[in-house]
N, C-alpha and C positions, 0 to 999 in steps of 0.2 A: 813567689811573693813579689808583688809589684814594688817599684822603687819607692822608698819611704816607708813601706810596710814593715821591713825588717827592723828598723829602728823602733817603730811603734810596738812591734811584737816583742822586741827585747825588753822594753820597759814593762810590757804586759806580764811577762813571765819572770821578771827579775827576782833574785833572791833564792836561787836554787839551794835548798837546804841539804840536798843529798848529792851535791857535786862530788865527782871523783870516780874514776874508772874502777870497776866496770859498771857501777850503778849510775843510771841517768833518769831524770824525771822530766815529764812533758805535760804541759797544759793541754787538755783534750776536750772534745765534745762541744756542748752548747756554748761555752764561754768563747771558744775559738770562732765558732759560727757567728755569734752575735757581734764579736769584735770586728770581724770582716764585713758584716752588714752595717756597721756603724751604730748598732743598738747598744743600750746600756748593758753592762755586764755586772750581774749581782753576785753570782757564785762561780767559783772556779773549781774544777775537778782536775786531778793529776793522776798520771799513770807512771809507775816506777818500773823500770826495766833492769833486770840483772840482780834483783835483791831477793832476800828471804825475809820472812816476818821478823826473825830475831834481830836483823840489822835495824829495822825501823824501830822496834821496841827499845833497842839499846840507845837510840838517839832521842828518846822521849816521846815517840808517837804512841797514841792510845788506840788499841784495836777496837773497832766497833762492828765490823762485818761478821755476821753469823754464817752466811753461806759461802763467802769467799773473802780473802784478806783485804779489808779496807781499814784505813787508819786515819786518825785525826792529827794534823800538824800540831806540835806542842805550843806554837806561838800564834799562828794565823787561824787555827781551827778548821782549815780547809781539808777536804778529803783527798787522801792519797791511796790509790788502789794498786796492788801488784798487777802487772800485765798478765792476762790470762786468756785461755782459749776455752770454748764451751762445746760440748757434744751432747746432742739430744739423746736422752735415754728413756724418757717417759712422757706422759701427757702433762699439759699445763705449764704454768709459768715457772714452776720449780723443777720441771723435769729435765735437768741438765747436769752433766758431769763436767766439772771444771778442773783445769790444770793451771796453777799459778806459779809454776817453777821458774827459777832464774833464767832458764833457757828460752822462755817465751819472748818473742820479739815484739817490737812496737807494732809492726805491720800486722802481725797475727792478732794482736789485741784490737787494733782498729778494724780488722776484717770481720770481727764478730758483731760489730755495731749495726744499728738498723739502717740509717740513711747515710748517703755519701757526705752530706753537709755536716753530719755529726761524727764523721770518721776522719777528721783532720786533727793535727797536733802541732803545737808550737814548742820548739826546743828552747833551752835556756838562753841561747844566743839570739833568738827571734826567728829562726828558720822555720818556714811553714813546711810541714810534712803532710802530703796529700796523695796517698797511693791510689785512691779510688775516684778521683775527679770531682771532689766536693766543691772546689773553688769554681770550676766550670759550671757546676749545677747551681751555685749561688748566682752566677751571672745570668744563667738561663731561667732563674726563678723556678727551679724544679725540685720536687721532693722525690728522690729516687733511691731505691734500696741498694745496699752494698752487694748482696749476693743472695743465692737461693736459700741460705740459712735464715733469711728474714722470716720465712713461713714457719719456722720452728717455734716461735714465741708469740702466743696469741695476744699478749699485752701490747705488742707493737701496732696492732690495728688501732687501738685507742690512742696510742701515742702519736701516730702519724696524723690521725684525724685532729687531735688537739694541736699539734704543731701547725697543721694547715690552717686552723682557725686563727692562730696567732700571726702567721705570715701571709695569709691570703691578702690582707690590705696592701702588702708590698708587691703583689702580683704573682705569688707562688701558686703553682698547681701541682697535683699529684700525678706522677708519671703513670701512663696507662698500664705498664707491666707491673708496677708496684701496686696499683689499685687491684689488679687481677690477683696478685698474691694475697692481698688483704681479703678478697672475696673467697679465695681458696681456704684461708683460715676460717672464715665465717661459715663456709659450707661444711667444714670438717667436724664441727661440733666442739672445737677446742675452746671457743669463747666461753663455753659453759663451765670451764675449769677455773676461770678467773674468780678471785674472791670478791665479796661485796666491797671490801675496803679498797681494792685495786680499781674496781669500776668507778666507785664514787670519787676516789682520789683523782683519777684522770679527768673525770667529768667536771669536778669542781675546778680544776685548773683550766679546763676549757671554758667554763662559765666566766672566768676572770679575763679572758682574752677580749680584744676589741670587737670581734664578730663571732660570738659563741654559736650562733645558728649554723655557722659553717661546719662546726664539729658534728652536729647531728645530721646535717645534710650529707657530709662525707661518710658517716656511718651507713646511711641509707644507700649511698651510691655503690658501696662495696658489700652490700647484703648483710651488714653487721647490725643494723638497727633492730631488727626483730629479735635476734638472739640476746642482745644486751638490754634493749628498752622495748619490750613487747607492747607496753602500754602506749608508747608513742607511735609505734608501727601500726597499731590498731586504728589510728586516726587517718591513715592514708586511704583515700577514696571515700571517706565519709562525707557525703554531700551536705550542704548547708543552704538555707534559703538565699537565693542570689540577691534579693533586694537588700539583705543585711550583710551578706558576705560575698561580694563580687570577686574576691580574690581566689575562690576555689574551695577546696576541701578543708576539713578541720586540721589536717597536717600543715597546710600552707598558712592557715590562720595562726596556728601555734608558733610557727617560726617567725612570722611577722610580728606577733606580740612579743616574742623574745627579742627581736631586733629593736623594737620600740623601747622596751624596758632597758636594754643595754645602752641606748642613747640617753635615757633619763637617769640612770643610776649605775654606780660602780658596785653596788652591794649585790653579792652573788645570791643571797636568799631571795631578793626581789626578782632577779632574773630567772631563778629556778621556778618560783611561783608563777611567773608569767608563762613559762614554757608549759607547765602542767595544769594550768587553770581550767582547761577544757577536756581533760582526760575522760570525763564522763561521756563525751561524744563518741568514744571508741566502742561503747557497748549499748547502742540504742536498740529499742524494739524496732524491727524492720518496718512495721506498719506505720511508724511515725515519720519516717524519712520523707523529705529532707529536714524535717523539724527534729529538735532534740529536747523536747519538753522533759523536764526532770533531770537533765544531765548534770545540773549543779549538785543535787543530792547524791546521785550516783558517783559523780566525780570525786567527792570526798573519800569514798571508800576505795576507789582505785588509787588515788594519791597516797592514802594511808598504806595500802599494800605495797606500792613501789617503795615508799620510805622504809617500811619494814624490811623488804628484801635487800635494799642497798645500805641499810643502817644509816640512814640520813640523819644528821644532827637535829635535835629537837627544835631549835629556832627555825630551821628550814622547813621542817614538817609542819609546824603550827601555822606559819604564814601561808604555805602552799595549800593546806586544807582549808584555811579561812578563805583564801582567794577562790578555790574551786567551788566551795559551797555557797558563797555569798556575793560573787561579783555582780550578779543581777541587782542586788540591793544597792550596791555602789552606784550603779547606773541610774537608779530610779529615784534619787533624792528630789529631783525637780518636780515630781508628782506627789511627794510625801507631805503629810501634815506634821506639825511640830511634835506632837506626841509620838508619832511613828518614828521620827528622826531620833528622838531621845531613846526610844526603845532599842533602835538598832545601834546607837552609840554604846549602849550597855552590852548588847549581845556580841558586838564586834570588839568589845574590850577596849574601846577608845579612851575611856577615862583612866583605866589602870595601866594600859600599855599603849600610850599614844605613838610610840615609835613604830610598833607593829601595825597600828592602824594607818599611819601615814604610808608605810610600805604597801599595805593593802590598797590604798588609793592609787598608788603608782601602778600597781598591777592592773587595776580597773582602767586607768588611763591608757596603759599599754594595750589592753584588750580592745578598747574603743578605737584606738588609732591604728591597730594592727590589722587593717582591712584594706582591700583594694578600692579603687574609685575615689569618689569625693569623701567617703567616710573616713579615710585615713589622713586627710589633710587638715582637719579642723582642730580646734582646741577642745578642752574638756572641762567645762564650767562646773561639772558635778564635784570635782576634787576641791575646787575653790570654795564652793558652798559647804561641803562637808567640814572643811577645816574651820571655816568661820563659825559654823554651828558648834563644833567641838570646843573652840576657844571660848565662845560665849557661855556654853553650858558648864564648862570647867571653872568659870569664874565665880560661881555661886559661893558665898561665904558660909561655909558649913558651921564655923564657930558661932556665927551670929544666930543660926537656927538653933543650935544647942543652947545658947544663952537665953533664948526666948522660951525655953522649957520643953522643947520637943525632944522626945527620946523614943527609942525602939521603932515600931512600925510607923508611928506618927512622924518621926524624924524623916524616914524614907519617903513618906507621902509628900511632906513639905518640900524636901529636896527635889523630888521629881517635878513638882509643880513649878518651882523656881527655875529649874532647867528648861522646862517647856516654855515658860514665859520669855526667857531669854532667847530661845530659838525662834519663838514667834516674832520677836523684834528683828532678828536677822532675816527671816523670811519676808517680813513686811517691807523692810528696806530693799531687799532683793527684787521683789515683785514690782515695787514702785519704780526702781531704777536698776535693772540688771547690770551688774558690774563684775564680770568674771575675773577681772584683774589679770595680772601677768603670772603665769605659772613658771617656776624655775625650769630652765632647760635641763638641769640635772639635779637629782636629789642628793644632797650632801651626805657623805659617808658618816655614819654615827660611830663614835668611839666604841670599839668592841664588836662592830659589825664585820661581816666577812666581805 
């Protein structure tokens, strides 16, 4: 540890609750990595060496680990795990035999971890313990596996890709040998043993990173995209009309749309919807290429199947299907009449769920700007006009209509006509003097959103 780091590390791991020979506790993993990188540390994990479960239980720890001994600190709530070794005994993420006896050393525990930068520990006095060169790999901005045992756990493919998406803005790359081990896992069929919850959980964390497109690109680079996301892999090589999509195939467009959505919003459901909005292009009739007429209708079914397979939460599913099926309508408002706009505001649930509708507009904007050439650099006045029309149509005084004696079907007819009249006013002002206004650089996070 460099000069000055020991003092910082000592403060970082202060308060050793299990001090006393022969039991020692060490802060390990991502907390150590992020502290050395100067990144915020949100959660700390600890390894306890030389202990048995009964000792931690006697000191008030609560056991939470089902597969191996993990305990919650009685005061901080942080996780403390007994040092352990693992031995592969079967297929899949759970196919391991573990030993968490008091004889297991810290180095043995660190040696079972995935990457060298995650296999460092801080002792209670602030000493950095780094048996596998993690600090050097931090300097070299390299994601490198600890040992050959890396290839025993298929989940590590997703974890490395996710960490790459998080750290790529800092200049990190995946070591070529590590990438080859990831490809070996992908080719082995082991990725098929991962549960839907594991795949979605890692992918959701990746969607929350600064550059989530790096996650999916990394999966492709190690041959893991097709086993994990066959719907996305089907977009690779699907040609598009170059006058509308100079960026290349449908895969490139989807990644560019995801990048644009990530710049516009922190909300992961918007990012996910942007990624999958064109999945219908993965199943085109060959005679139509390079056109993809009808891909919006087909895309809704593909997105629904993906969400079923990965058990995607309902709010993600609804926005993704809405975006896949109707992003063309989002683009077309400049050519619509007032009655048609009101019709689509109803179909797109803009009145009852304006938050989802605004998320849909962000996806449409990301789609329009996620293209190469001049198409990607302009604004998106359609979103501005949709919002103005929604605001105007939502302002109709329904109580006034009811007070005038309209009920049942007659009430609906009058309400619709009032909405159409208000939208006509918006369109008239727009056509007289187009004023797209300034769109927000980023869509604010809504309370309760992901």
